[in-house]
N, C-alpha and C positions, 0 to 999 in steps of 0.2 A: 415659442410656447412648447414645442416638442422636448428641447433641452431643459426647460423648466420642469415638465413633467417627468422625464426621465431621472433628473436630479432627485426629486422628492420621493419617487417610487423607490429609488435605491436607498436614500436616507431613512424612509419608513421601514424597510425591509432589514437593515443592518444595524439600526441605531438602538443597540442594547444599552442599559446602564441609567436610564432615568434622564430627567430634563437637562441636567448639567452636562451630561455626555452629548445629548442630541443638540445642544446649542454649540458645544465645541466643533462637532462635526459640521453643522452648518457655517459656522465662522470660517473653518478651513476651506470649505468649498466655495463660498460666495465672496470671501475678502482675499484669501491668499491664491487659491487656484483659478478662480474664474474672473476676479476682479470687478464683480458687479457693483459693489459698494465699497466705500473706504472703511478704515478701522472706526473713525468717528462716527460715520453714519451707521455702523453696525451697533455701536453703543448706544446711539440715540434711538434706535429701533428696539434694542434689548430694554432700555429705561421704559419705552412706551409700553412694551408687553408686560413689564412688571407692574405697571400702574393699573392696569384693567383686570377684570376677573377672567378666569379661564386658564388653561394650560399654556405656561410661557413658551415652551419650546414649539408647540403647535402655532402659537400666535406668531412667533418668528418666522415660521414657514409661510404663513399666510401674508405676513407684511412683505416679505421677501418677494412674493409673487406680485403683490401690488406695486412694489417699487420697480420691479423688472417689466411687467407687462400689464399694469392697470387692473381694471376690474376683472378681466378674464383670467389674467395671472393670479389673482387673490383666490379665485375659485379652484383654479387648477392646481397650485401649489398646495394648498390646504387640503384639498380632496385627496391628491396623490400621496401626501404624507400620512394621512389617516387610514387610508383603505387597507394598506398591507396589514397594519396592526389589527384591524377590525376582523379581516378575513382569518388571520391565523388565531386571534383569540376566539372567533366563532368556531374554528375547527377544534380547538380545546375544549370549548363548551360542549360540543357535540360529544366528544369522547368522554367528557365528564359525566355527562347524562347517561351515556351507553354503558361505560365501564365503571363508574365512579364507585360502585358497591363492591367491587372485587377486593379481595384481601391485599394483593399487591399494590394496588392502587391506593387503599387506605393507608399502607405503611409509608408509601411515598409522600402522601399529602401530610401525614403526621410528622414527617420530618421537615416538610417544607414550611409548616406553619411557625414553628419557632424561628426558623431562619428569617422569615418575614417579619416577625415580631423584633428581631434583632435590628433588621434594617431600618424599620420605623423608629426604634428607641434611639438608634445613632443619628438618624435625621433630626429627631426632636433635640437631641443634646447640641447638634451643630447649629441649628436654626435658632435655639434658645440663646446661645451665647452671642448670636448676632442680633436678635431682636430685643433682648433685656437690657435696654441701654440706661436706665435710671431706675431708682427706687420705685417711682410712681407707676412705671410699666411693669415692674415686679408684682405690685400690689394688684394691678390691673388683670395681670394673668392669672394670679391666684383667684381673684373674684370670678373671672371668667370660667376657671376650672370648677369652682364651687357651683356656678350657676349651671354648667352643663351637667354636673353630677344631680342636680336637682330637677333636670328634665327639661330645661329651657331650650327653646328652638336655636339651633346653631347660627342660623342666619341672623335672628335677633341678637345674638350675643356678639357676632361680629360687627353688625351695625351700630348698636348702642355702644359698644367697646370703642369704635372709631369716633363716635360723637363726644364721648368722654375725654378723648385724647384732644381734641379740638378745644374742648371746654377747658381742660387742663392748661393747655398753652395759653389761651385767652386771660384766665384768671390766675395763673400761676399756682394752682392748687391741685396738682396732678394726683397727689395721694388721696385727698379728700374725695375727688371726683371718681377715682376708681373704686372707692368703696360703695358709691352710690349704684353700681352695677347690679348687685343682685336684688335690692329691693325695688329698683325701677323695673326690672324684668319680672320679678315674682308677681307684680300687680297686674300683669298681662299674661300670666301663665295660663296655658290651656287647662280647662277643666277636665278634659278627657284623660283617662289614665292610661300610662304607658303600658304596653303589653310586651312580655319577653317570651319567645316561643322556644321551648326546648328542642333539642335535636334528637332526643330519644325516640327511636321507633322509625325515624326516616332514614332512607338511604341517601347517599351523597348527593345524588342528582335530582332528588324529588322536592318540590315545592309545596308549601302548604295550601297555596291558592293561586289561581292564575288571574291576574287582574286584567281588565280591558286594556287593549293596545293604548288607547287615548290617555289613561291613567299613567301607563308606563312613560309614554312619550312626554307627558307634561311634568312628571316628577324629575326626570333627566334634565328637561328644559330648564327648570327652575334651578336645579343644581348647578348646571353650566353658566347660568345667568349671573350667579352671585359667589361663585367659587375662587376666592381669594387665597393664595398661599400654595397654589400647585396641587400635584396629585395626592400627595399625603393627606392634605385636608379633606380630600375627597372622603376619606374614610368616615370622618365625623358625620358627614351629611348622610352618607349610606347607611351607617349604624343607627342613626337617629330615625331616618325616614322609613328604611326597608325592614329593620329588625324591631325596633321599638315601637314605632308609631303604626305602621301598616302590617307588621307581622307577616310579610311576603317571603322573608327569608330567615334562616337560622343564623347563629353566630358562626357555626361551623361552616355554612355555605358562603358567608361573607369572607371569611378568613381564605377559602379556596379561591374565591374570586380575585382577591387581592393578591394572593400568590401568583395566579396566572398572569394578572397584569404586570407584575414584576418580572416575570420570566420571559415574556414575550417582547419583541423589538417595538419600537414606535412610542406614541404617547401613553402613559400609565393610565389615563382615562379610558383607554380601551377596555377596562375592567367593566365599563357600562355595557359593553357588546355581550361579555360574558352573562352578566346578571341578565339582560334583557332575553338571551337565549334561555335561560333557566326560567324566567317567567312567562315567556310567550313564543318560544321557538324562533325560527328565522325572522318573522315579522317583528317579534319583540326585540331581538337583537338589533334589527335595522332601525326601529323607531328610538330605541335607547341611544344608539350611536349618533343618530341624526340629532336628537335632542339635547345631548351634552356638548357636542362640539358647535352646533349652530350659532350660539350667542357669540363665540369667538369671531366668527366671520363678520358679524354685525359690528361688534365693537372696534375691529381693526378698520373696517370701511368707514365708519362714522367718526371715530374719535381719535385716530392715529395722528393727524395734523396738529390737534390741540394738545395732546398728551405729551408731546415732545417737551413741551414747557411747563408742564404741571408740577413736576418734581420741584421746581424752583420756588414754589409756593409754600411758605411755612405752614399754612392751614392744612393743605393737601398732604404734605409731609408728616404733620402730626396725626392726621387721620390714618395714613397708612402705617405708621409706626405702630399705632394702637391696635389697628386690625391684624397687623402681622403677630402681635403678642397674643391676642385672642385665639388666633389660628393655631399657634404652637400649644396653646392651653387645651384646645379642642382635641388636637392630635394625641396630647397626653392622656386625656380622659378616655378616649376611645382604645388607646393601646393598652390601657389597664384592663379594660373590659375584655378585649380580644385575648389578651395574655392569660386570662383565668381559663379560656377555653382551649388555648393552645399548649401551655405549659402543664402538662399532666404526666407525672413521672419522671424519674431521674434521666431517661435518655432524652426527653425534649428539653428539659433545663441544660443538659450537656451540650446539645446541638445549639440552642440559643446562646450559651456562653461562649462557645467556640466562634461562632458566628459574629458576636460583638467583638471579640478580640481580634479576630481577622480583619474586620472593618475598620477598628481603630488603628491598627498596626500598619496596614497596608492599603494601598489604593486599588481595591478589587472590583471588578464590574458586579453589580448586584445580581445579574442573571446567574453568574458562577456561585454566588452565595445560596441563592434559591436551589440551583441544581445539586450543590453539595449537600444541603440540608435534606433533600429527597433521597439522595444515595445513602445518606447516614440513617435516615428512617427505614430504608429498606434493609441495611445491614443489621441494625438492631433488631428488626423484626425476625430476621433469619436465625439470630442466635439465642432467642428467646426459648 
């Protein structure tokens, strides 16, 4: 148990670069170095983690703990992988609230934002190439993007999109089924008006309102329970819930939170820690972190033995393929909204363009992209 805790404390502290990098580090440690599982067992674990909602790399850590040391190992591996990222992100949140309004900090954040937009755009491009396997899925993606632009709840888009994919397989009419997404959702669209809170007049670290801790915890618990598609899809849920629906954050604050999540090691979902701190201080950070990660522990504990075989089902495969396409559509819609806030002036466009070129040309750790964007933002501010 001590060895298990030591391994994932180390990985949670040094694992920069997003889920793919995290999984590669875990594979190197538990397959090649320690030989806890075979290569085939690791692939089976990865397949199961991809089938259930939640952050894939975190669920790989949790699954490794379960395979190695049962229920206690599940808790220890998951917690030790998450805690370093949460602590580091919480420290950044404190500094953001304390120093976020300083001119130097504003310049760094102005450079980081377009770099983050570039990271998300490249991720969308790569995921889209994999997810869009047929004309029917392309139509479904367009319909999902349209539904998102109309203000439909992202959870509903993912769920209905998955059902349409299953219906398309059964009746071999994927194109027709995909076009039903918008009217099916529009009939149950919320009657409440979506609100967009302007950032004008607010300092970087100040939120418009402080919701009760129970609401913070329940919001992130709901997101963690239905989050398909990894950390980037988290943006769609956060933008819809925190900015549009509840107006707890501004677009600017959400972008800053995303940037910190990219820059710090460990799970990208540690963004929740940052947001929780903004909304409710240390208690808010704690309940947001627990809320967003807790469902992953339950999914791994309850479903892993069955999920190893689920991908073999054509029905489940069709559902997941459709959910993945809808997830990419949600990411696209949110990125367009965030880009409108991040790309203001020639310098931000230049930073974003350079970041995209670097990401497409070389395999660069995302932390370096974010760091480079911050440095360029500071330099451009100095020469003005």
